[in-house]
C-alpha positions as YAML, in Angstrom:
chain: A
units: angstrom
residues:
- id: 1
  name: MET
  ca: [-26.77, -0.21, -16.28]
- id: 2
  name: SER
  ca: [-23.44, 1.54, -16.87]
- id: 3
  name: LEU
  ca: [-23.22, 3.57, -20.06]
- id: 4
  name: ILE
  ca: [-19.81, 2.34, -21.23]
- id: 5
  name: PRO
  ca: [-19.40, -1.42, -21.95]
- id: 6
  name: TYR
  ca: [-16.69, -2.76, -19.67]
- id: 7
  name: ALA
  ca: [-15.10, -4.71, -22.53]
- id: 8
  name: LEU
  ca: [-14.06, -1.38, -24.05]
- id: 9
  name: SER
  ca: [-12.61, -0.06, -20.80]
- id: 10
  name: ARG
  ca: [-10.81, -3.34, -20.17]
- id: 11
  name: ALA
  ca: [-9.21, -3.31, -23.63]
- id: 12
  name: LEU
  ca: [-7.74, 0.12, -22.88]
- id: 13
  name: LEU
  ca: [-6.68, -0.69, -19.33]
- id: 14
  name: PHE
  ca: [-5.03, -3.98, -20.29]
- id: 15
  name: ARG
  ca: [-2.70, -2.04, -22.60]
- id: 16
  name: LEU
  ca: [-1.19, -0.50, -19.47]
- id: 17
  name: ASP
  ca: [1.10, -2.00, -16.87]
- id: 18
  name: PRO
  ca: [-1.19, -3.71, -14.30]
- id: 19
  name: GLU
  ca: [-0.35, -1.37, -11.44]
- id: 20
  name: ALA
  ca: [-0.62, 1.69, -13.70]
- id: 21
  name: ALA
  ca: [-4.06, 0.47, -14.81]
- id: 22
  name: HIS
  ca: [-5.03, 0.05, -11.16]
- id: 23
  name: ASP
  ca: [-3.89, 3.59, -10.32]
- id: 24
  name: VAL
  ca: [-5.75, 5.06, -13.31]
- id: 25
  name: THR
  ca: [-8.93, 3.25, -12.25]
- id: 26
  name: ILE
  ca: [-8.71, 4.41, -8.64]
- id: 27
  name: ASP
  ca: [-8.04, 7.99, -9.72]
- id: 28
  name: MET
  ca: [-11.00, 7.90, -12.13]
- id: 29
  name: LEU
  ca: [-13.35, 6.55, -9.49]
- id: 30
  name: ALA
  ca: [-12.16, 9.07, -6.91]
- id: 31
  name: ARG
  ca: [-12.69, 11.98, -9.32]
- id: 32
  name: THR
  ca: [-16.08, 10.90, -10.71]
- id: 33
  name: GLN
  ca: [-17.88, 9.43, -7.70]
- id: 34
  name: ASN
  ca: [-20.90, 11.49, -6.66]
- id: 35
  name: THR
  ca: [-20.83, 13.36, -10.00]
- id: 36
  name: PRO
  ca: [-22.90, 12.85, -13.17]
- id: 37
  name: LEU
  ca: [-19.93, 10.95, -14.66]
- id: 38
  name: ALA
  ca: [-20.57, 8.12, -12.20]
- id: 39
  name: CYS
  ca: [-23.28, 6.97, -14.61]
- id: 40
  name: THR
  ca: [-20.51, 5.44, -16.72]
- id: 41
  name: TYR
  ca: [-20.08, 2.64, -14.17]
- id: 42
  name: SER
  ca: [-23.16, 2.85, -11.92]
- id: 43
  name: GLN
  ca: [-25.90, 0.21, -11.87]
- id: 44
  name: PRO
  ca: [-28.90, -0.52, -9.64]
- id: 45
  name: ARG
  ca: [-28.19, -2.53, -6.52]
- id: 46
  name: VAL
  ca: [-29.94, -5.89, -6.22]
- id: 47
  name: ASP
  ca: [-32.16, -5.83, -3.15]
- id: 48
  name: ASP
  ca: [-31.51, -9.02, -1.18]
- id: 49
  name: PRO
  ca: [-31.04, -8.02, 2.48]
- id: 50
  name: VAL
  ca: [-29.61, -10.43, 5.03]
- id: 51
  name: THR
  ca: [-28.67, -9.97, 8.67]
- id: 52
  name: LEU
  ca: [-25.35, -11.42, 9.84]
- id: 53
  name: ALA
  ca: [-23.24, -10.60, 12.89]
- id: 54
  name: GLY
  ca: [-25.90, -8.08, 13.84]
- id: 55
  name: LEU
  ca: [-25.47, -6.17, 10.57]
- id: 56
  name: ARG
  ca: [-28.08, -5.69, 7.85]
- id: 57
  name: PHE
  ca: [-26.35, -6.29, 4.50]
- id: 58
  name: PRO
  ca: [-28.32, -4.88, 1.51]
- id: 59
  name: ASN
  ca: [-27.21, -7.87, -0.57]
- id: 60
  name: ARG
  ca: [-24.67, -10.67, -0.32]
- id: 61
  name: VAL
  ca: [-22.00, -9.43, -2.76]
- id: 62
  name: GLY
  ca: [-19.17, -7.24, -1.49]
- id: 63
  name: MET
  ca: [-16.02, -5.57, -2.72]
- id: 64
  name: ALA
  ca: [-12.96, -7.27, -1.25]
- id: 65
  name: ALA
  ca: [-10.14, -5.35, 0.41]
- id: 66
  name: GLY
  ca: [-7.02, -4.56, -1.59]
- id: 67
  name: LEU
  ca: [-8.44, -2.63, -4.52]
- id: 68
  name: ASP
  ca: [-8.98, 0.59, -2.57]
- id: 69
  name: LYS
  ca: [-6.23, 0.55, 0.02]
- id: 70
  name: ASN
  ca: [-6.61, 4.22, 0.97]
- id: 71
  name: ALA
  ca: [-10.43, 4.35, 1.07]
- id: 72
  name: ARG
  ca: [-10.58, 6.91, -1.74]
- id: 73
  name: CYS
  ca: [-13.43, 5.32, -3.73]
- id: 74
  name: ILE
  ca: [-16.02, 4.06, -1.26]
- id: 75
  name: ASP
  ca: [-18.90, 5.89, -2.94]
- id: 76
  name: GLY
  ca: [-17.74, 4.97, -6.44]
- id: 77
  name: LEU
  ca: [-17.50, 1.29, -5.61]
- id: 78
  name: GLY
  ca: [-20.84, 1.41, -3.85]
- id: 79
  name: ALA
  ca: [-22.41, 2.79, -7.03]
- id: 80
  name: MET
  ca: [-21.52, -0.48, -8.79]
- id: 81
  name: GLY
  ca: [-24.20, -2.33, -6.83]
- id: 82
  name: PHE
  ca: [-22.22, -3.88, -4.02]
- id: 83
  name: GLY
  ca: [-24.05, -4.56, -0.77]
- id: 84
  name: PHE
  ca: [-20.87, -3.89, 1.19]
- id: 85
  name: VAL
  ca: [-17.43, -2.50, 0.47]
- id: 86
  name: GLU
  ca: [-14.22, -3.36, 2.32]
- id: 87
  name: VAL
  ca: [-11.27, -1.00, 2.03]
- id: 88
  name: GLY
  ca: [-7.64, -1.27, 3.15]
- id: 89
  name: THR
  ca: [-5.44, -2.95, 4.19]
- id: 90
  name: VAL
  ca: [-4.31, 0.08, 6.18]
- id: 91
  name: THR
  ca: [-1.28, 0.13, 8.48]
- id: 92
  name: PRO
  ca: [-0.62, 2.59, 11.32]
- id: 93
  name: LEU
  ca: [2.12, 4.39, 9.38]
- id: 94
  name: ALA
  ca: [2.35, 5.12, 5.66]
- id: 95
  name: GLN
  ca: [4.62, 2.75, 3.75]
- id: 96
  name: PRO
  ca: [5.59, 2.35, 0.08]
- id: 97
  name: GLY
  ca: [5.16, -1.42, -0.11]
- id: 98
  name: ASN
  ca: [7.45, -3.74, -2.04]
- id: 99
  name: PRO
  ca: [9.63, -2.69, -5.00]
- id: 100
  name: LYS
  ca: [8.04, -2.45, -8.45]
- id: 101
  name: PRO
  ca: [7.08, -4.25, -10.62]
- id: 102
  name: ARG
  ca: [4.79, -6.02, -8.15]
- id: 103
  name: MET
  ca: [1.59, -6.85, -10.03]
- id: 104
  name: PHE
  ca: [1.28, -9.22, -12.99]
- id: 105
  name: ARG
  ca: [-1.60, -10.38, -15.19]
- id: 106
  name: LEU
  ca: [-2.11, -13.98, -16.29]
- id: 107
  name: PRO
  ca: [-4.98, -13.37, -18.74]
- id: 108
  name: SER
  ca: [-5.31, -16.91, -20.04]
- id: 109
  name: ALA
  ca: [-5.95, -18.05, -16.45]
- id: 110
  name: ASN
  ca: [-8.13, -15.06, -15.48]
- id: 111
  name: ALA
  ca: [-5.64, -14.44, -12.70]
- id: 112
  name: LEU
  ca: [-3.30, -11.92, -11.11]
- id: 113
  name: ILE
  ca: [-0.13, -12.22, -9.06]
- id: 114
  name: ASN
  ca: [0.68, -9.37, -6.71]
- id: 115
  name: ARG
  ca: [3.31, -8.65, -4.11]
- id: 116
  name: MET
  ca: [2.18, -5.14, -3.24]
- id: 117
  name: GLY
  ca: [3.08, -5.34, 0.45]
- id: 118
  name: PHE
  ca: [0.38, -3.19, 2.09]
- id: 119
  name: ASN
  ca: [1.38, -0.01, 0.24]
- id: 120
  name: ASN
  ca: [-0.80, 2.73, 1.72]
- id: 121
  name: ASP
  ca: [-0.84, 6.32, 2.94]
- id: 122
  name: GLY
  ca: [-1.23, 5.43, 6.62]
- id: 123
  name: LEU
  ca: [-4.05, 5.45, 9.14]
- id: 124
  name: ASP
  ca: [-4.61, 9.22, 9.38]
- id: 125
  name: ALA
  ca: [-5.04, 9.70, 5.62]
- id: 126
  name: PHE
  ca: [-7.20, 6.57, 5.41]
- id: 127
  name: LEU
  ca: [-9.59, 7.81, 8.11]
- id: 128
  name: ALA
  ca: [-9.84, 11.24, 6.49]
- id: 129
  name: ASN
  ca: [-10.96, 9.58, 3.26]
- id: 130
  name: VAL
  ca: [-13.46, 7.36, 5.10]
- id: 131
  name: GLN
  ca: [-15.02, 10.41, 6.71]
- id: 132
  name: ARG
  ca: [-15.37, 12.15, 3.34]
- id: 133
  name: ALA
  ca: [-17.48, 9.29, 1.92]
- id: 134
  name: THR
  ca: [-21.17, 10.15, 1.62]
- id: 135
  name: PHE
  ca: [-22.81, 6.73, 1.32]
- id: 136
  name: ARG
  ca: [-24.30, 6.83, 4.82]
- id: 137
  name: ARG
  ca: [-26.14, 10.07, 3.99]
- id: 138
  name: LYS
  ca: [-27.94, 8.66, 0.96]
- id: 139
  name: PRO
  ca: [-31.61, 7.52, 1.11]
- id: 140
  name: GLY
  ca: [-32.47, 3.86, 1.37]
- id: 141
  name: MET
  ca: [-30.48, 1.11, 3.02]
- id: 142
  name: PRO
  ca: [-26.82, 2.20, 2.93]
- id: 143
  name: LEU
  ca: [-24.13, -0.22, 1.90]
- id: 144
  name: LEU
  ca: [-22.00, -1.46, 4.77]
- id: 145
  name: LEU
  ca: [-18.34, -0.57, 5.18]
- id: 146
  name: GLY
  ca: [-15.58, -2.90, 6.29]
- id: 147
  name: LEU
  ca: [-12.21, -1.48, 7.32]
- id: 148
  name: ASN
  ca: [-9.27, -3.86, 6.96]
- id: 149
  name: ILE
  ca: [-6.18, -3.44, 9.17]
- id: 150
  name: GLY
  ca: [-2.66, -4.88, 9.13]
- id: 151
  name: LYS
  ca: [0.86, -4.37, 10.47]
- id: 152
  name: ASN
  ca: [3.66, -2.22, 9.12]
- id: 153
  name: ALA
  ca: [6.44, -4.12, 7.37]
- id: 154
  name: ALA
  ca: [9.03, -2.53, 9.67]
- id: 155
  name: THR
  ca: [7.26, -3.69, 12.82]
- id: 156
  name: PRO
  ca: [8.86, -6.89, 14.18]
- id: 157
  name: ILE
  ca: [6.47, -9.82, 14.14]
- id: 158
  name: GLU
  ca: [6.73, -10.13, 17.94]
- id: 159
  name: LYS
  ca: [5.28, -6.59, 18.17]
- id: 160
  name: ALA
  ca: [2.62, -7.08, 15.50]
- id: 161
  name: THR
  ca: [-0.18, -6.95, 18.08]
- id: 162
  name: ASP
  ca: [0.72, -3.32, 18.84]
- id: 163
  name: ASP
  ca: [0.04, -2.33, 15.23]
- id: 164
  name: TYR
  ca: [-3.28, -4.17, 15.15]
- id: 165
  name: LEU
  ca: [-4.42, -2.48, 18.36]
- id: 166
  name: ILE
  ca: [-3.49, 0.95, 16.98]
- id: 167
  name: GLY
  ca: [-5.39, 0.17, 13.79]
- id: 168
  name: LEU
  ca: [-8.41, -1.17, 15.64]
- id: 169
  name: ALA
  ca: [-8.67, 1.90, 17.84]
- id: 170
  name: GLY
  ca: [-8.40, 4.18, 14.82]
- id: 171
  name: VAL
  ca: [-10.97, 2.54, 12.55]
- id: 172
  name: TYR
  ca: [-13.43, 1.42, 15.22]
- id: 173
  name: PRO
  ca: [-15.68, 4.53, 15.30]
- id: 174
  name: HIS
  ca: [-16.02, 4.55, 11.50]
- id: 175
  name: ALA
  ca: [-16.47, 0.86, 10.61]
- id: 176
  name: ASP
  ca: [-19.55, -1.30, 10.25]
- id: 177
  name: TYR
  ca: [-17.11, -4.19, 10.71]
- id: 178
  name: VAL
  ca: [-13.34, -4.48, 11.09]
- id: 179
  name: THR
  ca: [-11.21, -7.12, 9.36]
- id: 180
  name: ILE
  ca: [-7.97, -8.39, 10.90]
- id: 181
  name: ASN
  ca: [-5.71, -9.29, 7.96]
- id: 182
  name: ILE
  ca: [-3.23, -11.96, 9.02]
- id: 183
  name: SER
  ca: [-3.06, -13.73, 5.69]
- id: 184
  name: SER
  ca: [-1.30, -11.58, 3.11]
- id: 185
  name: PRO
  ca: [1.74, -13.44, 1.75]
- id: 186
  name: ASN
  ca: [3.50, -10.17, 0.93]
- id: 187
  name: THR
  ca: [4.50, -8.95, 4.41]
- id: 188
  name: LYS
  ca: [7.33, -10.98, 5.91]
- id: 189
  name: ASN
  ca: [6.21, -13.49, 8.56]
- id: 190
  name: LEU
  ca: [2.63, -12.16, 8.61]
- id: 191
  name: ARG
  ca: [1.09, -15.57, 8.01]
- id: 192
  name: ALA
  ca: [2.89, -16.86, 11.10]
- id: 193
  name: LEU
  ca: [0.16, -15.05, 13.04]
- id: 194
  name: GLN
  ca: [-2.23, -17.80, 11.89]
- id: 195
  name: SER
  ca: [-0.35, -20.38, 13.98]
- id: 196
  name: ASP
  ca: [-1.91, -21.67, 17.18]
- id: 197
  name: GLU
  ca: [-0.14, -19.68, 19.93]
- id: 198
  name: ALA
  ca: [0.37, -16.50, 17.91]
- id: 199
  name: LEU
  ca: [-3.26, -16.34, 16.81]
- id: 200
  name: ASP
  ca: [-4.48, -17.04, 20.33]
- id: 201
  name: ALA
  ca: [-2.41, -14.18, 21.72]
- id: 202
  name: LEU
  ca: [-3.37, -11.75, 18.96]
- id: 203
  name: LEU
  ca: [-7.11, -12.41, 19.10]
- id: 204
  name: GLY
  ca: [-7.06, -12.32, 22.89]
- id: 205
  name: ALA
  ca: [-5.59, -8.83, 22.76]
- id: 206
  name: ILE
  ca: [-8.01, -7.78, 20.00]
- id: 207
  name: ALA
  ca: [-10.99, -9.04, 22.00]
- id: 208
  name: ALA
  ca: [-9.90, -7.18, 25.13]
- id: 209
  name: LYS
  ca: [-9.34, -3.96, 23.17]
- id: 210
  name: ARG
  ca: [-12.73, -4.32, 21.52]
- id: 211
  name: GLU
  ca: [-14.42, -4.44, 24.93]
- id: 212
  name: GLN
  ca: [-12.71, -1.18, 25.89]
- id: 213
  name: LEU
  ca: [-13.67, 0.45, 22.60]
- id: 214
  name: ALA
  ca: [-17.27, -0.77, 22.84]
- id: 215
  name: GLN
  ca: [-17.65, 0.97, 26.20]
- id: 216
  name: GLN
  ca: [-15.88, 4.10, 24.95]
- id: 217
  name: HIS
  ca: [-17.97, 4.47, 21.79]
- id: 218
  name: GLY
  ca: [-21.24, 2.94, 22.96]
- id: 219
  name: LYS
  ca: [-21.38, 0.36, 20.17]
- id: 220
  name: ARG
  ca: [-20.01, -3.13, 19.55]
- id: 221
  name: VAL
  ca: [-18.41, -3.35, 16.12]
- id: 222
  name: PRO
  ca: [-18.14, -6.88, 14.67]
- id: 223
  name: ILE
  ca: [-14.64, -8.20, 13.99]
- id: 224
  name: PHE
  ca: [-13.80, -10.58, 11.14]
- id: 225
  name: VAL
  ca: [-10.50, -12.39, 10.57]
- id: 226
  name: LYS
  ca: [-9.16, -12.98, 7.04]
- id: 227
  name: ILE
  ca: [-7.26, -16.22, 6.54]
- id: 228
  name: ALA
  ca: [-5.16, -17.83, 3.81]
- id: 229
  name: PRO
  ca: [-6.13, -20.67, 1.48]
- id: 230
  name: ASP
  ca: [-2.81, -22.45, 2.04]
- id: 231
  name: LEU
  ca: [-3.92, -24.26, 5.18]
- id: 232
  name: ASP
  ca: [-4.56, -27.92, 5.85]
- id: 233
  name: GLU
  ca: [-7.69, -29.19, 7.55]
- id: 234
  name: GLU
  ca: [-6.08, -29.40, 10.99]
- id: 235
  name: GLN
  ca: [-4.88, -25.80, 10.77]
- id: 236
  name: VAL
  ca: [-8.38, -24.70, 9.75]
- id: 237
  name: LYS
  ca: [-9.83, -26.48, 12.79]
- id: 238
  name: VAL
  ca: [-7.38, -24.74, 15.12]
- id: 239
  name: ILE
  ca: [-8.21, -21.35, 13.61]
- id: 240
  name: ALA
  ca: [-11.94, -22.04, 13.90]
- id: 241
  name: ALA
  ca: [-11.62, -22.97, 17.57]
- id: 242
  name: THR
  ca: [-9.57, -19.84, 18.26]
- id: 243
  name: LEU
  ca: [-12.13, -17.60, 16.54]
- id: 244
  name: LEU
  ca: [-14.88, -19.04, 18.71]
- id: 245
  name: ARG
  ca: [-12.83, -18.89, 21.89]
- id: 246
  name: HIS
  ca: [-12.18, -15.16, 21.53]
- id: 247
  name: GLY
  ca: [-15.63, -14.16, 20.33]
- id: 248
  name: MET
  ca: [-14.69, -13.09, 16.83]
- id: 249
  name: ASP
  ca: [-17.81, -12.39, 14.79]
- id: 250
  name: GLY
  ca: [-16.89, -13.96, 11.47]
- id: 251
  name: VAL
  ca: [-14.18, -15.17, 9.12]
- id: 252
  name: ILE
  ca: [-13.20, -14.18, 5.56]
- id: 253
  name: ALA
  ca: [-11.92, -17.07, 3.47]
- id: 254
  name: THR
  ca: [-9.65, -16.61, 1.68]
- id: 255
  name: ASN
  ca: [-6.75, -14.38, 0.73]
- id: 256
  name: THR
  ca: [-4.43, -15.10, -2.22]
- id: 257
  name: THR
  ca: [-2.49, -18.36, -2.59]
- id: 258
  name: LEU
  ca: [1.22, -19.11, -2.87]
- id: 259
  name: SER
  ca: [0.50, -22.22, -4.93]
- id: 260
  name: ARG
  ca: [1.32, -22.15, -8.64]
- id: 261
  name: GLU
  ca: [-0.02, -25.60, -9.47]
- id: 262
  name: ALA
  ca: [-2.89, -24.22, -11.58]
- id: 263
  name: VAL
  ca: [-0.75, -21.78, -13.61]
- id: 264
  name: GLN
  ca: [2.48, -23.67, -14.22]
- id: 265
  name: GLY
  ca: [4.15, -22.73, -17.47]
- id: 266
  name: LEU
  ca: [2.28, -19.45, -17.94]
- id: 267
  name: GLU
  ca: [4.10, -16.16, -18.36]
- id: 268
  name: HIS
  ca: [4.69, -14.53, -14.94]
- id: 269
  name: ALA
  ca: [3.68, -17.72, -13.09]
- id: 270
  name: ALA
  ca: [7.08, -17.85, -11.37]
- id: 271
  name: GLU
  ca: [6.75, -14.34, -9.92]
- id: 272
  name: THR
  ca: [6.64, -14.26, -6.14]
- id: 273
  name: GLY
  ca: [3.50, -13.01, -4.45]
- id: 274
  name: GLY
  ca: [-0.11, -14.02, -4.00]
- id: 275
  name: LEU
  ca: [-2.08, -15.57, -6.85]
- id: 276
  name: SER
  ca: [-5.71, -14.48, -7.17]
- id: 277
  name: GLY
  ca: [-8.50, -15.06, -9.66]
- id: 278
  name: ALA
  ca: [-9.96, -18.23, -11.15]
- id: 279
  name: PRO
  ca: [-7.18, -20.61, -9.97]
- id: 280
  name: VAL
  ca: [-8.05, -19.85, -6.33]
- id: 281
  name: LEU
  ca: [-11.72, -20.85, -6.55]
- id: 282
  name: ALA
  ca: [-11.39, -24.52, -5.68]
- id: 283
  name: VAL
  ca: [-8.87, -24.14, -2.86]
- id: 284
  name: SER
  ca: [-10.83, -21.26, -1.35]
- id: 285
  name: ASN
  ca: [-14.04, -23.29, -1.47]
- id: 286
  name: ARG
  ca: [-12.28, -26.20, 0.23]
- id: 287
  name: VAL
  ca: [-11.33, -23.95, 3.15]
- id: 288
  name: ILE
  ca: [-14.89, -22.59, 3.32]
- id: 289
  name: ARG
  ca: [-16.30, -26.12, 3.55]
- id: 290
  name: GLN
  ca: [-13.84, -27.01, 6.30]
- id: 291
  name: LEU
  ca: [-14.67, -23.84, 8.21]
- id: 292
  name: ARG
  ca: [-18.39, -24.49, 7.98]
- id: 293
  name: ALA
  ca: [-17.91, -28.01, 9.31]
- id: 294
  name: ALA
  ca: [-15.79, -26.72, 12.19]
- id: 295
  name: LEU
  ca: [-17.83, -23.62, 13.06]
- id: 296
  name: GLY
  ca: [-21.39, -24.91, 12.72]
- id: 297
  name: ARG
  ca: [-24.23, -23.59, 10.58]
- id: 298
  name: ASP
  ca: [-24.71, -20.17, 12.20]
- id: 299
  name: TYR
  ca: [-21.20, -18.69, 12.20]
- id: 300
  name: PRO
  ca: [-20.76, -15.94, 9.56]
- id: 301
  name: ILE
  ca: [-18.40, -16.80, 6.71]
- id: 302
  name: ILE
  ca: [-17.52, -14.47, 3.84]
- id: 303
  name: GLY
  ca: [-16.23, -16.34, 0.81]
- id: 304
  name: VAL
  ca: [-13.71, -14.69, -1.50]
- id: 305
  name: GLY
  ca: [-11.34, -15.97, -4.13]
- id: 306
  name: GLY
  ca: [-11.86, -16.87, -7.78]
- id: 307
  name: ILE
  ca: [-15.31, -15.46, -8.52]
- id: 308
  name: LEU
  ca: [-15.37, -14.79, -12.27]
- id: 309
  name: SER
  ca: [-19.04, -15.64, -12.87]
- id: 310
  name: ALA
  ca: [-22.37, -15.91, -11.11]
- id: 311
  name: GLU
  ca: [-21.86, -19.68, -11.00]
- id: 312
  name: ASP
  ca: [-18.59, -19.17, -9.13]
- id: 313
  name: ALA
  ca: [-20.40, -16.98, -6.59]
- id: 314
  name: LEU
  ca: [-23.02, -19.68, -6.09]
- id: 315
  name: SER
  ca: [-20.29, -22.27, -5.56]
- id: 316
  name: LYS
  ca: [-19.14, -20.33, -2.51]
- id: 317
  name: ILE
  ca: [-22.65, -20.16, -1.11]
- id: 318
  name: ASP
  ca: [-23.02, -23.90, -1.67]
- id: 319
  name: ALA
  ca: [-19.65, -24.48, 0.05]
- id: 320
  name: GLY
  ca: [-21.00, -22.74, 3.17]
- id: 321
  name: ALA
  ca: [-20.38, -19.00, 2.73]
- id: 322
  name: ASP
  ca: [-23.08, -16.53, 3.75]
- id: 323
  name: LEU
  ca: [-21.67, -13.61, 1.75]
- id: 324
  name: VAL
  ca: [-19.13, -13.33, -1.06]
- id: 325
  name: GLN
  ca: [-16.55, -10.76, -2.11]
- id: 326
  name: ILE
  ca: [-15.07, -9.95, -5.51]
- id: 327
  name: TYR
  ca: [-11.75, -8.38, -6.52]
- id: 328
  name: THR
  ca: [-9.91, -9.96, -9.45]
- id: 329
  name: GLY
  ca: [-13.24, -10.82, -11.08]
- id: 330
  name: LEU
  ca: [-14.10, -7.11, -11.17]
- id: 331
  name: ILE
  ca: [-10.91, -6.46, -13.12]
- id: 332
  name: TYR
  ca: [-11.61, -9.20, -15.67]
- id: 333
  name: ARG
  ca: [-15.42, -8.98, -15.90]
- id: 334
  name: GLY
  ca: [-16.38, -5.47, -14.76]
- id: 335
  name: PRO
  ca: [-19.27, -4.20, -12.63]
- id: 336
  name: GLU
  ca: [-21.83, -6.42, -14.39]
- id: 337
  name: LEU
  ca: [-20.37, -9.34, -12.42]
- id: 338
  name: VAL
  ca: [-21.64, -7.70, -9.22]
- id: 339
  name: ARG
  ca: [-25.24, -7.59, -10.45]
- id: 340
  name: GLN
  ca: [-25.12, -11.05, -12.01]
- id: 341
  name: SER
  ca: [-23.75, -12.61, -8.82]
- id: 342
  name: ALA
  ca: [-26.22, -10.84, -6.54]
- id: 343
  name: GLU
  ca: [-29.18, -11.81, -8.74]
- id: 344
  name: ALA
  ca: [-28.05, -15.44, -8.94]
- id: 345
  name: ILE
  ca: [-27.59, -15.73, -5.18]
- id: 346
  name: LYS
  ca: [-30.96, -14.13, -4.51]
- id: 347
  name: LYS
  ca: [-32.71, -16.54, -6.86]
- id: 348
  name: HIS
  ca: [-30.77, -19.51, -5.49]
- id: 349
  name: LEU
  ca: [-31.64, -18.82, -1.86]
- id: 350
  name: GLN
  ca: [-35.30, -17.80, -2.19]
- id: 351
  name: PRO
  ca: [-37.54, -18.16, -0.29]
- id: 352
  name: SER
  ca: [-35.05, -18.69, 2.56]
- id: 353
  name: THR
  ca: [-34.02, -15.54, 4.46]
- id: 354
  name: ASN
  ca: [-31.06, -17.09, 6.27]
- id: 355
  name: GLU
  ca: [-31.04, -14.23, 8.76]
- id: 356
  name: ARG
  ca: [-29.06, -14.56, 11.92]
...
């Protein structure tokens, strides 16, 4: 168990502007990972291995993309007990993101609104940080690493595929899996890539590039696609069919929502951007159920959105997810949520192995 109760850390961090608190946390993790000071947030990892998309996950609880956009804290996050960590979103070129302020807390709803806009240091810096991480050299089953890629804001939407192909080629040798992020609401027109023709063209190009990279590097890296919660059932069916048609290996459901129905009247609720945290749980689970119905029982689904308790994590498994990811819940509940969720899922699924 970590030596410092998270409630104390949270009380201090919540006195800061949300983005300042985020930056302080990332800097602290980057400076203390792989040092004795990591004991302040480290905890044992729950052993609950499962094989999906040809990958052996140490347990079913992962860190979602967005917290560590520049891949600075892979080892620090892994020390919290995650079975897998996803970093990014990274774009080919560095970009500052949207103007500040761009992150807002809604504490009474256990929620955040952000309009960060893929702020990151670019692909070269990202890959240098990935290569400095030591988790693959540690004894035992290493956590798995997902690398999440997107397009630059300045790239016209009609040329978005070029950015994704650059990103895919860059991260491919270093990733256990790659995530194609087409669902952030904070890059203009990005979600248009989820539409029928645009998604078909993008994933066709991604699939062809993956075949080239697989031959070049002698390994086939699984590719996941991250989608939005703001989709109707027909749109989910079209996306599911397109994923299958192009041989994508899994889907991550979901990103943040544009809906404000669950937070109306709260301070900051009218801010533009994506809403995450507890209000997203139900809508995310709805999309997971629809995906499972459309994709069949064996297609890998990672459920993310609104996990603030072990019970929330189980609700995603019951909706049809194979794995879950946490982000906003880590901010509100701390690393203990990772262990609690992993233990609850392990107990819930025993004695089934669900390997595929």
